[in-house]
DOTI-384003 format. One record per residue (C-alpha): x, y, z; residue number from 1; residue in one letter. Coordinates in Angstrom, 1 decimal, m for minus. Last residue first. Layout:
<nodes>
NODE/c1/c2/c3/n/res
NODE/X/Y/Z/NUM/A
...
</nodes>
This chain:
<nodes>
NODE/c1/c2/c3/n/res
NODE/m32.9/45.8/m8.9/472/Q
NODE/m34.2/46.6/m5.5/471/H
NODE/m36.1/43.3/m4.8/470/P
NODE/m33.0/41.3/m6.0/469/A
NODE/m30.4/43.1/m3.8/468/L
NODE/m30.6/40.6/m1.0/467/E
NODE/m30.5/37.7/m3.5/466/R
NODE/m27.4/39.2/m5.1/465/L
NODE/m25.8/39.5/m1.7/464/R
NODE/m26.4/35.8/m0.9/463/A
NODE/m25.1/34.8/m4.4/462/P
NODE/m21.8/36.8/m3.7/461/L
NODE/m21.3/35.6/m0.1/460/K
NODE/m21.5/31.8/m0.8/459/E
NODE/m18.8/31.5/m3.5/458/Y
NODE/m17.0/34.5/m1.9/457/I
NODE/m16.3/32.5/1.3/456/G
NODE/m12.9/34.2/1.8/455/G
NODE/m11.4/32.8/m1.4/454/F
NODE/m11.7/29.2/m0.2/453/G
NODE/m8.7/28.0/m2.3/452/G
NODE/m7.6/27.3/m5.8/451/N
NODE/m9.1/30.5/m7.1/450/S
NODE/m10.9/31.9/m10.1/449/L
NODE/m14.5/33.0/m9.7/448/I
NODE/m16.0/33.2/m13.2/447/A
NODE/m19.1/35.4/m13.2/446/V
NODE/m21.5/35.1/m16.2/445/V
NODE/m23.8/38.0/m16.8/444/D
NODE/m27.2/37.3/m18.5/443/G
NODE/m29.2/39.3/m15.9/442/S
NODE/m27.2/42.1/m14.5/441/R
NODE/m24.2/42.6/m12.1/440/L
NODE/m23.3/46.1/m11.1/439/E
NODE/m24.9/46.0/m7.7/438/P
NODE/m23.0/42.8/m6.8/437/A
NODE/m19.7/44.3/m8.0/436/I
NODE/m18.5/46.5/m5.2/435/A
NODE/m20.0/44.9/m2.1/434/Q
NODE/m19.0/41.4/m3.3/433/V
NODE/m15.4/42.5/m4.1/432/I
NODE/m14.9/44.2/m0.8/431/A
NODE/m16.1/41.2/1.1/430/D
NODE/m13.9/38.8/m1.0/429/A
NODE/m10.7/40.8/m0.4/428/D
NODE/m8.6/43.8/m1.2/427/T
NODE/m10.0/45.1/m4.5/426/L
NODE/m8.0/45.8/m7.6/425/L
NODE/m10.2/46.6/m10.6/424/R
NODE/m8.9/45.6/m14.0/423/A
NODE/m9.7/47.6/m17.2/422/Q
NODE/m9.4/45.9/m20.6/421/K
NODE/m7.9/47.1/m23.8/420/G
NODE/m5.0/44.6/m24.0/419/Y
NODE/m2.6/47.3/m22.7/418/K
NODE/m5.0/47.7/m19.8/417/K
NODE/m4.2/44.2/m18.6/416/I
NODE/m0.5/45.2/m18.3/415/E
NODE/m1.4/48.2/m16.2/414/A
NODE/m3.6/46.0/m14.0/413/A
NODE/m0.7/43.5/m13.6/412/L
NODE/1.7/46.3/m12.8/411/E
NODE/m0.7/47.6/m10.1/410/P
NODE/m1.0/44.0/m8.8/409/L
NODE/2.7/43.3/m8.4/408/Q
NODE/3.0/39.5/m7.9/407/M
NODE/5.8/38.9/m5.5/406/R
NODE/9.4/37.8/m6.4/405/E
NODE/11.3/40.9/m5.2/404/S
NODE/8.8/41.2/m2.3/403/E
NODE/9.7/37.8/m1.0/402/P
NODE/6.6/35.6/m0.8/401/V
NODE/5.1/34.7/2.6/400/A
NODE/4.0/38.3/3.2/399/E
NODE/1.6/38.0/0.2/398/S
NODE/m0.6/35.5/2.1/397/R
NODE/m3.0/35.5/m0.8/396/F
NODE/m2.3/38.4/m3.2/395/V
NODE/m5.1/40.9/m2.9/394/G
NODE/m8.1/40.4/m5.1/393/A
NODE/m8.3/41.0/m8.8/392/V
NODE/m11.4/42.0/m10.7/391/V
NODE/m11.7/41.8/m14.5/390/V
NODE/m14.6/42.6/m16.8/389/A
NODE/m15.1/41.5/m20.4/388/D
NODE/m12.9/38.4/m19.9/387/A
NODE/m10.1/37.5/m22.4/386/L
NODE/m8.0/40.2/m20.7/385/A
NODE/m7.5/37.7/m17.8/384/L
NODE/m5.3/35.5/m20.0/383/S
NODE/m3.1/38.3/m21.4/382/R
NODE/m2.6/39.7/m17.9/381/A
NODE/m1.7/36.2/m16.6/380/L
NODE/1.0/35.8/m19.3/379/D
NODE/2.5/39.1/m18.3/378/N
NODE/2.6/38.1/m14.6/377/Q
NODE/4.1/34.7/m15.2/376/L
NODE/7.2/35.2/m12.9/375/V
NODE/5.4/37.8/m10.8/374/R
NODE/4.7/35.4/m8.0/373/R
NODE/1.4/34.8/m6.2/372/R
NODE/0.2/33.1/m9.3/371/L
NODE/2.8/30.4/m9.1/370/T
NODE/2.4/29.5/m5.5/369/N
NODE/m1.4/29.4/m6.0/368/S
NODE/m3.4/32.1/m4.5/367/R
NODE/m3.8/35.1/m6.8/366/P
NODE/m7.6/35.5/m6.2/365/E
NODE/m9.2/36.2/m9.5/364/L
NODE/m12.7/37.5/m10.4/363/I
NODE/m13.2/37.2/m14.2/362/A
NODE/m16.5/38.6/m15.4/361/W
NODE/m18.0/37.5/m18.8/360/L
NODE/m20.8/39.6/m20.4/359/R
NODE/m22.8/37.0/m22.2/358/A
NODE/m23.0/36.9/m26.0/357/G
NODE/m22.1/33.2/m26.2/356/Q
NODE/m22.4/31.4/m22.9/355/Y
NODE/m20.7/28.1/m23.8/354/R
NODE/m18.0/29.4/m26.2/353/E
NODE/m17.2/32.4/m24.0/352/H
NODE/m17.1/30.1/m21.0/351/L
NODE/m14.6/27.8/m22.7/350/A
NODE/m12.4/30.7/m23.7/349/K
NODE/m12.4/31.9/m20.1/348/L
NODE/m11.5/28.5/m18.7/347/T
NODE/m8.7/27.9/m21.3/346/G
NODE/m7.2/31.3/m20.6/345/A
NODE/m7.3/30.6/m16.8/344/I
NODE/m5.6/27.2/m17.4/343/A
NODE/m2.8/28.9/m19.4/342/T
NODE/m2.4/31.6/m16.7/341/P
NODE/m1.9/29.0/m13.9/340/H
NODE/m3.8/28.0/m10.7/339/H
NODE/m7.5/28.4/m11.3/338/A
NODE/m9.8/25.9/m9.7/337/F
NODE/m13.0/27.2/m11.3/336/D
NODE/m16.2/28.3/m9.6/335/D
NODE/m19.0/29.7/m11.7/334/I
NODE/m21.7/32.2/m10.9/333/I
NODE/m24.5/32.6/m13.4/332/T
NODE/m26.6/35.8/m13.2/331/I
NODE/m30.2/35.3/m14.5/330/G
NODE/m31.7/36.5/m11.2/329/N
NODE/m29.4/34.2/m9.2/328/V
NODE/m27.8/31.1/m10.7/327/E
NODE/m25.4/29.5/m8.3/326/A
NODE/m22.3/27.4/m8.0/325/K
NODE/m22.0/26.3/m11.6/324/V
NODE/m18.8/24.3/m11.6/323/E
NODE/m16.3/25.1/m14.4/322/L
NODE/m13.9/22.7/m12.7/321/R
NODE/m14.5/23.2/m8.9/320/R
NODE/m16.1/19.8/m8.5/319/K
NODE/m15.3/17.5/m11.3/318/V
NODE/m17.5/16.9/m14.4/317/S
NODE/m20.5/14.9/m15.6/316/K
NODE/m19.6/12.1/m17.9/315/F
NODE/m22.7/10.4/m19.4/314/S
NODE/m21.7/11.0/m23.0/313/E
NODE/m18.1/10.2/m22.2/312/L
NODE/m19.1/6.8/m20.8/311/A
NODE/m21.3/5.9/m23.7/310/A
NODE/m18.6/6.8/m26.3/309/T
NODE/m15.9/5.0/m24.3/308/M
NODE/m18.0/1.8/m24.0/307/S
NODE/m18.7/1.9/m27.8/306/E
NODE/m15.0/2.5/m28.4/305/K
NODE/m14.2/m0.9/m26.7/304/S
NODE/m11.8/m1.1/m23.8/303/I
NODE/m8.7/m3.2/m24.5/302/G
NODE/m6.2/m1.4/m22.3/301/C
NODE/m4.6/0.4/m25.2/300/A
NODE/m8.1/1.7/m26.1/299/D
NODE/m8.5/3.1/m22.6/298/A
NODE/m5.2/4.9/m23.1/297/L
NODE/m6.4/6.6/m26.3/296/A
NODE/m9.9/7.3/m24.9/295/A
NODE/m8.4/9.1/m21.9/294/A
NODE/m6.2/11.2/m24.1/293/A
NODE/m9.3/12.0/m26.3/292/T
NODE/m11.2/13.1/m23.2/291/A
NODE/m8.5/15.4/m22.0/290/N
NODE/m8.1/17.0/m25.4/289/W
NODE/m11.8/17.5/m25.7/288/V
NODE/m11.7/19.0/m22.2/287/N
NODE/m9.1/21.5/m23.4/286/Y
NODE/m11.4/22.6/m26.2/285/E
NODE/m13.9/23.9/m23.6/284/G
NODE/m17.4/23.0/m22.5/283/A
NODE/m18.6/19.8/m21.0/282/L
NODE/m21.9/18.1/m22.0/281/T
NODE/m20.4/15.2/m23.9/280/F
NODE/m19.9/14.0/m27.4/279/A
NODE/m17.6/11.6/m29.3/278/F
NODE/m17.5/10.3/m32.9/277/D
NODE/m15.2/7.3/m33.2/276/A
NODE/m12.1/5.8/m34.8/275/F
NODE/m11.9/7.0/m38.4/274/H
NODE/m8.6/5.8/m39.8/273/V
NODE/m5.6/8.0/m40.2/272/G
NODE/m3.6/6.5/m37.3/271/D
NODE/m6.6/6.8/m35.1/270/H
NODE/m9.1/9.4/m36.2/269/H
NODE/m11.3/11.1/m33.6/268/V
NODE/m14.4/13.1/m34.2/267/T
NODE/m15.9/15.9/m32.1/266/W
NODE/m18.9/17.0/m30.0/265/S
NODE/m19.5/19.6/m27.3/264/T
NODE/m22.5/20.3/m25.2/263/G
NODE/m25.5/22.4/m24.2/262/D
NODE/m24.9/25.8/m25.7/261/P
NODE/m23.0/24.2/m28.6/260/G
NODE/m19.4/23.7/m29.5/259/F
NODE/m18.3/21.6/m32.5/258/R
NODE/m14.9/20.1/m33.2/257/L
NODE/m14.8/18.4/m36.6/256/D
NODE/m11.4/16.9/m36.1/255/T
NODE/m9.2/15.4/m33.3/254/I
NODE/m6.3/13.2/m34.4/253/R
NODE/m5.2/10.3/m32.2/252/W
NODE/m1.9/9.2/m33.8/251/N
NODE/m1.1/13.0/m34.1/250/A
NODE/1.0/13.8/m37.2/249/R
NODE/m1.7/15.8/m39.0/248/A
NODE/m2.1/18.1/m36.0/247/S
NODE/m5.3/18.3/m33.9/246/T
NODE/m4.2/16.5/m30.7/245/G
NODE/m3.1/13.1/m29.4/244/Y
NODE/0.3/11.4/m29.5/243/R
NODE/1.2/7.8/m29.0/242/E
NODE/4.4/6.6/m27.4/241/V
NODE/5.6/3.0/m27.3/240/P
NODE/8.0/2.3/m24.4/239/C
NODE/11.6/3.1/m23.7/238/F
NODE/10.9/6.9/m23.7/237/A
NODE/13.9/9.0/m24.7/236/K
NODE/12.1/11.8/m26.5/235/A
NODE/9.1/11.9/m24.2/234/I
NODE/10.1/14.9/m22.2/233/C
NODE/11.7/16.8/m25.1/232/R
NODE/8.5/16.6/m27.2/231/D
NODE/6.4/17.6/m24.3/230/V
NODE/8.6/20.7/m23.8/229/S
NODE/8.5/21.5/m27.5/228/D
NODE/4.8/21.9/m27.4/227/G
NODE/1.9/20.1/m29.0/226/S
NODE/0.8/16.5/m29.6/225/D
NODE/m0.3/15.7/m26.1/224/F
NODE/1.2/12.5/m24.9/223/A
NODE/0.0/8.9/m24.4/222/V
NODE/2.9/6.9/m22.9/221/V
NODE/2.7/3.1/m23.0/220/K
NODE/3.9/0.1/m21.1/219/G
NODE/5.7/m3.1/m22.2/218/R
NODE/9.0/m1.2/m22.2/217/Q
NODE/8.5/m0.2/m18.6/216/P
NODE/7.5/3.4/m17.7/215/V
NODE/9.9/4.9/m15.1/214/L
NODE/11.8/7.0/m17.7/213/N
NODE/8.6/8.9/m18.5/212/V
NODE/8.5/10.0/m14.8/211/L
NODE/12.1/11.1/m14.9/210/R
NODE/11.5/13.1/m18.1/209/K
NODE/8.6/14.8/m16.3/208/F
NODE/10.8/15.9/m13.4/207/A
NODE/13.6/17.1/m15.8/206/T
NODE/11.0/19.1/m17.8/205/E
NODE/10.1/21.0/m14.6/204/V
NODE/13.7/21.8/m13.9/203/A
NODE/14.3/23.1/m17.5/202/D
NODE/11.1/25.2/m17.2/201/L
NODE/12.8/27.2/m14.4/200/D
NODE/13.7/27.2/m10.7/199/K
NODE/11.0/24.7/m9.6/198/Y
NODE/9.9/24.7/m6.0/197/I
NODE/8.1/28.0/m5.4/196/D
NODE/7.5/28.6/m9.1/195/A
NODE/5.1/25.7/m9.1/194/H
NODE/4.6/26.0/m12.9/193/D
NODE/6.6/26.2/m16.1/192/F
NODE/4.8/24.2/m18.8/191/E
NODE/4.4/20.6/m19.7/190/V
NODE/1.1/19.3/m21.1/189/S
NODE/m1.3/16.3/m20.9/188/T
NODE/1.1/13.4/m20.3/187/L
NODE/m0.9/10.2/m20.0/186/I
NODE/1.3/7.5/m18.4/185/V
NODE/1.3/3.7/m18.5/184/A
NODE/2.7/1.0/m16.2/183/D
NODE/3.4/3.6/m13.6/182/P
NODE/6.1/3.4/m10.8/181/F
NODE/4.1/5.5/m8.3/180/Y
NODE/6.8/7.1/m6.1/179/H
NODE/8.1/9.3/m8.9/178/L
NODE/4.7/10.9/m9.1/177/F
NODE/5.1/12.8/m5.9/176/K
NODE/7.9/14.9/m7.3/175/P
NODE/11.2/15.0/m5.3/174/G
NODE/11.7/17.2/m2.3/173/K
NODE/11.5/14.4/0.3/172/D
NODE/12.0/15.5/3.9/171/F
NODE/9.5/18.4/3.8/170/F
NODE/7.2/16.2/1.8/169/A
NODE/6.5/15.0/m1.8/168/T
NODE/7.2/17.9/m4.1/167/D
NODE/4.7/18.9/m6.8/166/Y
NODE/4.7/17.0/m10.1/165/E
NODE/1.4/15.4/m9.2/164/D
NODE/0.3/12.1/m10.8/163/G
NODE/m3.5/11.7/m10.8/162/E
NODE/m4.3/8.1/m10.3/161/L
NODE/m5.8/5.1/m12.0/160/I
NODE/m5.3/1.7/m10.2/159/F
NODE/m6.1/m1.2/m12.5/158/H
NODE/m6.5/m4.9/m11.6/157/K
NODE/m10.2/m4.7/m10.8/156/G
NODE/m11.7/m5.2/m7.3/155/A
NODE/m12.1/m1.5/m6.7/154/G
NODE/m10.9/0.9/m4.0/153/L
NODE/m12.4/4.2/m4.9/152/H
NODE/m11.3/7.8/m4.6/151/F
NODE/m12.2/11.4/m5.1/150/S
NODE/m15.9/10.9/m4.4/149/S
NODE/m19.4/11.6/m5.7/148/G
NODE/m18.7/9.0/m8.4/147/F
NODE/m20.0/10.8/m11.5/146/N
NODE/m19.2/14.1/m9.8/145/E
NODE/m15.5/13.4/m9.5/144/A
NODE/m14.4/15.2/m6.3/143/I
NODE/m10.9/16.5/m6.8/142/G
NODE/m7.2/15.4/m6.9/141/G
NODE/m8.3/11.9/m8.1/140/I
NODE/m7.4/8.5/m6.7/139/L
NODE/m8.7/5.4/m8.5/138/F
NODE/m9.3/1.7/m8.1/137/S
NODE/m10.8/0.2/m11.2/136/P
NODE/m14.1/m1.7/m11.4/135/D
NODE/m13.5/m3.1/m14.9/134/L
NODE/m17.2/m2.9/m15.9/133/G
NODE/m16.7/m0.8/m19.0/132/A
NODE/m18.5/2.1/m17.2/131/S
NODE/m15.9/1.9/m14.5/130/H
NODE/m13.0/2.0/m16.9/129/F
NODE/m14.6/5.0/m18.8/128/I
NODE/m15.3/6.7/m15.4/127/W
NODE/m11.8/6.3/m14.2/126/S
NODE/m10.4/7.7/m17.5/125/L
NODE/m12.7/10.7/m17.3/124/M
NODE/m11.8/11.4/m13.7/123/S
NODE/m8.1/11.1/m14.4/122/T
NODE/m8.6/13.5/m17.4/121/T
NODE/m10.4/16.0/m15.2/120/T
NODE/m7.8/16.0/m12.5/119/T
NODE/m4.8/16.1/m14.7/118/K
NODE/m6.0/18.8/m17.1/117/G
NODE/m3.0/21.1/m16.9/116/H
NODE/0.7/20.9/m15.9/115/T
NODE/0.9/17.2/m16.8/114/G
NODE/0.4/13.7/m15.4/113/A
NODE/m2.2/11.0/m15.5/112/V
NODE/m0.8/7.8/m14.1/111/V
NODE/m2.1/4.2/m14.8/110/L
NODE/m0.9/1.6/m12.4/109/V
NODE/m1.5/m2.1/m13.0/108/E
NODE/m1.9/m3.2/m9.4/107/K
NODE/0.2/m5.6/m7.3/106/G
NODE/1.5/m2.9/m5.0/105/R
NODE/m0.4/0.3/m5.5/104/L
NODE/m2.4/0.4/m2.3/103/F
NODE/m0.4/0.1/0.9/102/E
NODE/3.2/0.6/m0.1/101/D
NODE/2.5/3.0/m3.0/100/H
NODE/0.0/5.2/m1.2/99/L
NODE/2.1/5.2/2.0/98/L
NODE/5.1/6.5/0.1/97/Q
NODE/3.0/9.0/m1.9/96/P
NODE/1.5/10.5/1.2/95/L
NODE/4.7/10.9/3.1/94/S
NODE/5.9/9.0/6.2/93/C
NODE/6.0/9.3/10.0/92/F
NODE/6.9/7.1/13.0/91/P
NODE/6.6/9.1/16.2/90/I
NODE/10.1/10.1/17.3/89/R
NODE/8.8/12.3/20.2/88/H
NODE/10.7/15.4/19.1/87/D
NODE/10.1/14.8/15.4/86/L
NODE/6.3/14.2/15.8/85/V
NODE/6.0/17.2/18.2/84/H
NODE/7.9/19.4/15.6/83/E
NODE/5.4/18.2/12.9/82/L
NODE/2.5/19.1/15.2/81/E
NODE/3.8/22.6/15.9/80/V
NODE/4.6/23.4/12.3/79/N
NODE/8.1/24.9/12.4/78/G
NODE/9.4/22.7/9.7/77/R
NODE/7.0/22.7/6.8/76/S
NODE/3.7/21.1/6.0/75/I
NODE/2.2/21.7/2.5/74/A
NODE/3.6/18.3/1.4/73/N
NODE/1.3/16.5/3.9/72/G
NODE/3.0/14.5/6.7/71/I
NODE/1.4/11.2/7.3/70/V
NODE/1.7/10.2/11.0/69/V
NODE/1.9/6.6/12.2/68/L
NODE/1.0/4.7/15.3/67/D
NODE/m0.9/7.7/16.7/66/P
NODE/m0.2/9.1/20.2/65/Q
NODE/m3.4/9.6/22.1/64/P
NODE/m3.1/12.5/21.7/63/A
NODE/m1.7/13.9/18.5/62/L
NODE/m4.2/16.8/18.3/61/N
NODE/m2.7/18.0/21.6/60/R
NODE/0.4/19.0/19.5/59/P
NODE/m1.8/21.8/18.0/58/D
NODE/m2.6/22.7/14.4/57/F
NODE/m5.9/24.7/14.1/56/P
NODE/m8.3/23.0/13.7/55/Q
NODE/m8.9/19.3/14.2/54/F
NODE/m10.5/17.2/11.5/53/V
NODE/m12.5/14.1/12.7/52/P
NODE/m13.1/11.5/10.0/51/I
NODE/m16.8/10.5/9.7/50/G
NODE/m16.6/9.9/6.0/49/L
NODE/m19.3/12.6/5.5/48/D
NODE/m17.2/15.0/7.5/47/R
NODE/m14.2/14.3/5.4/46/L
NODE/m16.1/15.1/2.1/45/F
NODE/m17.7/18.2/3.6/44/D
NODE/m14.3/19.5/4.5/43/S
NODE/m13.0/18.5/1.1/42/M
NODE/m15.6/20.4/m0.9/41/P
NODE/m15.6/22.7/0.9/40/P
NODE/m13.4/24.5/3.5/39/Y
NODE/m11.1/23.4/6.3/38/A
NODE/m8.4/25.7/7.8/37/A
NODE/m5.0/25.2/9.4/36/A
NODE/m5.3/21.4/9.2/35/D
NODE/m5.6/18.3/11.3/34/S
NODE/m6.4/14.6/10.9/33/G
NODE/m7.7/11.5/12.6/32/T
NODE/m8.1/8.0/11.2/31/L
NODE/m8.5/4.6/12.7/30/H
NODE/m7.5/2.1/10.0/29/F
NODE/m10.1/m0.3/8.5/28/G
NODE/m9.2/m0.4/4.8/27/R
NODE/m12.1/2.0/4.1/26/Q
NODE/m10.5/4.5/6.6/25/S
NODE/m7.3/4.2/4.7/24/L
NODE/m9.0/5.0/1.4/23/M
NODE/m10.8/7.9/2.9/22/G
NODE/m7.7/9.4/4.5/21/A
NODE/m5.9/9.0/1.2/20/L
NODE/m8.7/11.0/m0.4/19/S
NODE/m8.3/13.7/2.2/18/A
NODE/m4.6/13.9/1.7/17/M
NODE/m5.0/14.1/m2.1/16/A
NODE/m7.5/17.0/m1.9/15/T
NODE/m5.6/18.8/0.8/14/G
NODE/m7.7/18.9/3.9/13/C
NODE/m5.6/16.4/5.9/12/I
NODE/m2.6/18.7/6.4/11/G
NODE/m1.2/16.5/9.2/10/I
NODE/m2.7/13.1/8.8/9/L
NODE/m3.0/10.9/11.9/8/H
NODE/m3.0/7.1/11.5/7/I
NODE/m4.3/4.8/14.4/6/H
NODE/m3.8/1.2/13.5/5/K
NODE/m5.9/m1.7/12.3/4/P
NODE/m3.8/m4.8/11.6/3/T
NODE/m2.0/m5.6/8.3/2/Q
NODE/0.3/m2.6/8.1/1/M
</nodes>
């Protein structure tokens, strides 16, 4: 596509779709998009780029007829715009296909994959390369705060991107990352997730094995040194594999991990030899893993440890990853993109480490396709019980999940009680705000866990606390 064309994106408010829209706009294409609902940060991101977003879906959004339509992977048959595209034979493709054809050709492609930590690790890796003066292109599944963006088209030879194992489109049920043909891969973790498209852990592992199988012999895989699933996924790699973690066998071994109220520091040994002492402002052991993985791949690409150290010290974070949304009367409200029990456990542990002695609230919206199902219900109960107070909203669009598979909230509450904690079940954001705002006190930390808009609770709870301030 050498000449400017009109491209319409159906499902544009997904993080990857919005980022692709920005990249295409930068290349000179005329962009429009549509979605069922737009909410921050991607709605703000698209507005700032000047890309119109139509709501709701409507065939009239496709007038005048675009030259190409990109179908988001959340879009299914029956969507009125998709049906219009098919009926009128408007050319269409998937996000990964267009990304590969338009942006990845001729680049050295570095893919960050895994069940957890992809977005943050991709952001760290991009910031390290940027700080080293390599001007990489990148595509991240979130807004990297150092860049104020989720994408960049750089002049350097590297393209760093988050590799998602979720399916590609309604017409292509394979994982997105199989379209990227990476030169190197970071594999952060492999667990059962995306219960709507993967039958079991075996199926998830098969997807990651196929990704590893795409890496050329001259490439590299940097993999977390924990978990039988990761071991199985890298067992038949044709390229060199280096492990990172805390075990004695790790090529990149993490030691002397120290958490403080304002930051985290640790030491890394490479093949038994002291490599570097790192520090940053982020909380959480999992972020140390993420940063060490990024450092290992940066080293393979010739970046000095001095550049890595400086980059990590100045690394901020990613929107919706332990993001402080508000501080009202000594109450800290935090937004975290929760999608899986393991990630929730990591978030709550990190907050306990950062805010020692604080009463920690976990407010969950079961919204991801995994959390809406009961398959990991017991794991979720164990994770939520790490908080001092637990509140759970109704299952998002519960009617879309068969009752036999659906998360059973009374059962979840009963399971949480076995761990010595009480869980309150409240219908929605408004009910939660009205119930808990009067109970919050100075020093409390409130973790709002959702991968969606959660009924505007991020704005409603601080507003209610401000209203109550004179009376408390």
